[in-house]
C-alpha positions as CSV (number, residue, x, y, z in Angstrom):
1,M,-1.0,8.2,10.0
2,N,-0.4,11.4,11.9
3,K,3.1,12.3,10.9
4,E,4.4,15.9,10.9
5,V,5.9,17.0,7.6
6,T,7.1,20.3,6.1
7,C,5.1,21.7,3.1
8,D,7.2,22.0,0.0
9,R,5.2,25.1,-1.0
10,C,4.9,27.2,1.9
11,N,7.8,25.5,4.0
12,E,5.5,25.4,7.2
13,P,5.3,22.1,9.2
14,F,2.0,20.4,9.5
15,K,0.5,17.0,10.4
16,I,-1.0,14.9,7.7
17,K,-4.8,14.2,8.3
18,P,-5.6,11.8,5.5
19,K,-9.3,11.9,4.1
20,T,-11.1,9.6,1.7
21,K,-13.4,10.4,-1.1
22,T,-15.3,8.1,-3.2
23,H,-15.4,8.8,-7.0
24,K,-17.7,6.9,-9.4
25,V,-18.6,3.5,-8.4
26,S,-15.6,2.1,-6.6
27,V,-12.8,4.5,-7.2
28,K,-11.5,5.7,-3.7
29,E,-9.0,8.8,-3.4
30,T,-7.0,9.2,-0.2
31,Y,-5.5,12.6,0.1
32,F,-4.7,15.5,2.6
33,H,-4.6,19.3,2.3
34,R,-1.7,21.4,3.5
35,P,-3.4,23.6,6.0
36,H,-1.1,26.9,5.4
37,C,-1.5,27.0,1.6
38,K,-4.7,24.7,1.0
39,E,-2.7,22.7,-1.6
40,K,-4.2,19.3,-2.0
41,Y,-2.0,16.2,-2.2
42,I,-3.4,12.9,-3.5
43,A,-1.7,10.0,-1.7
44,Y,-3.1,7.3,-3.5
45,V,-6.1,6.2,-5.6
46,T,-7.6,2.7,-5.6
47,D,-10.5,0.9,-7.2
48,H,-12.0,-2.5,-6.5
49,E,-9.4,-4.4,-8.4
50,C,-6.5,-2.5,-6.7
51,R,-8.0,-3.0,-3.2
52,K,-8.3,-6.8,-4.1
53,L,-4.7,-7.0,-5.0
54,Q,-3.7,-5.1,-1.9
55,R,-5.6,-7.8,0.2
56,E,-3.8,-10.5,-1.7
57,I,-0.4,-9.0,-0.8
58,K,-1.6,-8.7,2.7
59,Q,-2.5,-12.4,2.8
60,L,0.7,-13.3,1.5
61,R,2.7,-11.4,4.0
62,K,0.8,-13.0,6.7
63,S,1.6,-16.5,5.2
64,V,5.3,-15.6,5.7
65,H,4.5,-15.4,9.5
66,V,2.8,-18.7,9.5
67,L,5.6,-20.3,7.9
68,A,8.1,-18.9,10.3
69,Q,5.9,-20.3,13.0
70,E,6.0,-23.6,11.3
71,F,9.7,-23.5,10.8
72,T,10.3,-22.5,14.6
73,A,8.0,-25.4,15.6
74,G,10.2,-27.8,13.6
75,G,7.4,-28.5,11.0
76,I,9.6,-27.7,8.0
77,T,13.3,-27.5,7.4
78,E,15.3,-24.2,7.0
79,K,15.6,-24.9,3.3
80,E,11.9,-25.5,2.9
81,Y,11.2,-22.3,4.8
82,L,13.6,-20.2,2.8
83,D,12.3,-21.6,-0.6
84,K,8.8,-20.9,0.4
85,V,9.6,-17.4,1.5
86,K,11.4,-16.8,-1.7
87,D,8.4,-17.8,-3.6
88,I,6.1,-15.7,-1.6
89,Q,8.3,-12.6,-2.1
90,Q,8.3,-13.3,-5.8
91,E,4.6,-13.5,-5.9
92,I,4.3,-10.1,-3.9
93,K,6.7,-8.6,-6.4
94,N,4.5,-9.8,-9.3
95,I,1.3,-8.4,-7.8
96,Q,3.0,-5.1,-7.0
97,S,4.2,-4.8,-10.6
98,I,0.5,-5.2,-11.8
99,L,-0.8,-2.9,-8.8
100,K,1.6,0.2,-9.2
101,P,0.7,1.1,-12.7
102,K,-3.0,0.6,-12.1
103,M,-2.9,3.0,-9.0
104,E,-0.7,5.6,-10.9
105,K,-3.2,5.6,-13.8
106,L,-6.0,6.1,-11.5
107,K,-4.2,8.9,-9.7
108,E,-3.3,10.5,-12.9
109,A,-6.9,10.4,-14.0
110,L,-8.1,12.5,-10.9
111,A,-5.2,15.0,-10.9
């Protein structure tokens, strides 16, 4: 991530250079500083459980690609493919509904 953005506070453009800091045992904070005004912005905060949930989401997304390959190879029907993708997407939403509040709570605790 090296995207150029404009600072809300000083209105100067800058490139985001994310940094990670470990707190406590397993809490990791990813943040960046606005170079012109030195304002710190916390992008996200995770703990061991959050990172585990993120890995689960990543694996589920990969499984969609595997299904697509299976479908294009003729191994499953279109209906089977669509049904399985729908189930995977629902599982991702379920995990995200657990993950988002956990990450927000961790972020609030550090702010």
